[in-house]
VOPAGU-2260 file (C-alpha; in pm, 1 decimal, decimal comma):
REM VOPAGU-2260
SITE   aa  ch    i         X         Y         Z
SITE  UNK   A    0    6503,1   11122,8    6279,6
SITE  UNK   A    1    6279,6   11366,6    6449,7
SITE  UNK   A    2    6401,8   11691,2    6599,8
SITE  UNK   A    3    6325,9   11575,6    6955,2
SITE  UNK   A    4    6548,1   11269,2    6907,9
SITE  UNK   A    5    6830,0   11484,5    6772,7
SITE  UNK   A    6    6795,2   11720,0    7069,6
SITE  UNK   A    7    6814,5   11428,5    7312,8
SITE  UNK   A    8    7124,5   11295,7    7141,4
SITE  UNK   A    9    7283,6   11642,1    7140,7
SITE  UNK   A   10    7208,8   11699,5    7511,2
SITE  UNK   A   11    7335,6   11354,0    7599,2
SITE  UNK   A   12    7661,0   11418,9    7412,2
SITE  UNK   A   13    7704,2   11758,4    7580,2
SITE  UNK   A   14    7653,0   11603,2    7925,3
SITE  UNK   A   15    7891,4   11318,6    7842,0
SITE  UNK   A   16    8164,4   11554,7    7719,2
SITE  UNK   A   17    8118,7   11772,2    8027,8
SITE  UNK   A   18    8148,9   11474,9    8261,2
SITE  UNK   A   19    8460,5   11344,5    8086,1
SITE  UNK   A   20    8618,1   11690,9    8086,2
SITE  UNK   A   21    8557,6   11731,5    8461,5
SITE  UNK   A   22    8708,9   11393,2    8537,3
SITE  UNK   A   23    9021,5   11471,7    8334,4
SITE  UNK   A   24    9053,1   11820,8    8481,0
SITE  UNK   A   25    9118,1   11687,2    8830,0
SITE  UNK   A   26    9329,1   11393,9    8710,7
SITE  UNK   A   27    9676,2   11502,4    8821,9
SITE  UNK   A   28    9561,7   11654,5    9150,2
SITE  UNK   A   29    9341,2   11353,6    9221,5
SITE  UNK   A   30    9622,4   11108,5    9158,1
SITE  UNK   A   31    9861,8   11309,5    9375,5
SITE  UNK   A   32    9604,6   11326,9    9655,8
SITE  UNK   A   33    9543,8   10950,7    9638,0
SITE  UNK   A   34    9919,8   10888,9    9641,5
SITE  UNK   A   35    9960,5   11107,2    9950,3
SITE  UNK   A   36    9675,6   10932,5   10131,1
SITE  UNK   A   37    9808,3   10584,9   10051,5
SITE  UNK   A   38   10159,2   10678,7   10164,0
SITE  UNK   A   39   10019,9   10811,3   10493,1
SITE  UNK   A   40    9876,8   10465,2   10571,2
SITE  UNK   A   41   10192,0   10265,7   10488,4
SITE  UNK   A   42   10385,3   10309,3   10813,7
SITE  UNK   A   43   10091,6   10229,5   11047,2
SITE  UNK   A   44    9992,7    9924,1   10840,3
SITE  UNK   A   45   10352,1    9797,6   10838,7
SITE  UNK   A   46   10374,9    9841,6   11216,4
SITE  UNK   A   47   10039,3    9668,0   11262,8
SITE  UNK   A   48   10155,0    9370,3   11054,1
SITE  UNK   A   49   10474,2    9341,7   11258,4
SITE  UNK   A   50   10267,3    9355,5   11579,9
SITE  UNK   A   51   10037,5    9081,1   11453,4
SITE  UNK   A   52   10348,2    8881,9   11359,3
SITE  UNK   A   53   10481,6    8917,1   11714,4
SITE  UNK   A   54   10154,5    8791,7   11863,7
SITE  UNK   A   55   10135,0    8502,4   11617,2
SITE  UNK   A   56   10498,8    8419,3   11692,0
SITE  UNK   A   57   10439,3    8405,7   12067,1
SITE  UNK   A   58   10125,6    8194,0   12035,2
SITE  UNK   A   59   10296,7    7962,0   11786,3
SITE  UNK   A   60   10599,8    7926,5   12009,5
SITE  UNK   A   61   10375,7    7833,2   12303,7
SITE  UNK   A   62   10193,2    7574,8   12090,9
SITE  UNK   A   63   10519,8    7421,4   11971,7
SITE  UNK   A   64   10656,1    7410,4   12327,3
SITE  UNK   A   65   10339,7    7239,8   12456,6
SITE  UNK   A   66   10348,4    6987,3   12169,8
SITE  UNK   A   67   10715,8    6918,3   12231,8
SITE  UNK   A   68   10661,1    6858,4   12604,0
SITE  UNK   A   69   10367,0    6626,5   12533,0
SITE  UNK   A   70   10583,0    6411,5   12304,6
SITE  UNK   A   71   10390,0    6486,8   11987,2
SITE  UNK   A   72   10534,5    6319,5   11677,6
SITE  UNK   A   73   10466,1    6615,0   11446,3
SITE  UNK   A   74   10671,2    6876,4   11632,6
SITE  UNK   A   75   10897,5    6944,2   11334,0
SITE  UNK   A   76   10591,4    7002,1   11115,3
SITE  UNK   A   77   10456,0    7254,7   11366,8
SITE  UNK   A   78   10794,1    7426,7   11394,0
SITE  UNK   A   79   10817,5    7464,8   11016,7
SITE  UNK   A   80   10465,1    7605,1   10999,1
SITE  UNK   A   81   10535,5    7846,1   11283,0
SITE  UNK   A   82   10862,6    7970,7   11131,3
SITE  UNK   A   83   10698,4    8003,1   10789,8
SITE  UNK   A   84   10413,7    8212,2   10929,7
SITE  UNK   A   85   10654,8    8441,7   11114,1
SITE  UNK   A   86   10872,4    8488,1   10805,9
SITE  UNK   A   87   10568,5    8557,0   10590,0
SITE  UNK   A   88   10438,4    8828,9   10819,9
SITE  UNK   A   89   10778,5    8994,9   10851,8
SITE  UNK   A   90   10832,3    8985,7   10475,7
SITE  UNK   A   91   10485,2    9129,1   10408,3
SITE  UNK   A   92   10566,8    9425,9   10630,7
SITE  UNK   A   93   10898,8    9479,7   10454,0
SITE  UNK   A   94   10747,3    9445,6   10105,6
SITE  UNK   A   95   10467,0    9693,6   10184,7
SITE  UNK   A   96   10722,3    9947,0   10307,9
SITE  UNK   A   97   10940,7    9884,9   10001,0
SITE  UNK   A   98   10657,4    9929,5    9748,6
SITE  UNK   A   99   10467,1   10215,8    9906,4
SITE  UNK   A  100   10710,2   10372,5   10152,8
SITE  UNK   A  101   10879,8   10701,5   10094,3
């Protein structure tokens, strides 16, 4: 190998070691900062999901009521879908708060 190739390899290794060292140096502080930022978003996201669930519940209830008054044969199917969607949204809010909440 020529001396210029060895120099390139040496400089590349020095830059690589420097980059890895810098990324490990801020590891604990970076993880703690990310944890703090994620935890700050948990409560608003949980409230937003519950708000969306309330809107979906009201719209679904209106659709079921209209279908029931029109004599639709699949009212029970719509009721089950509506209840399932409401339960899913409520449980997602609870699970997010349980996993990421303080």
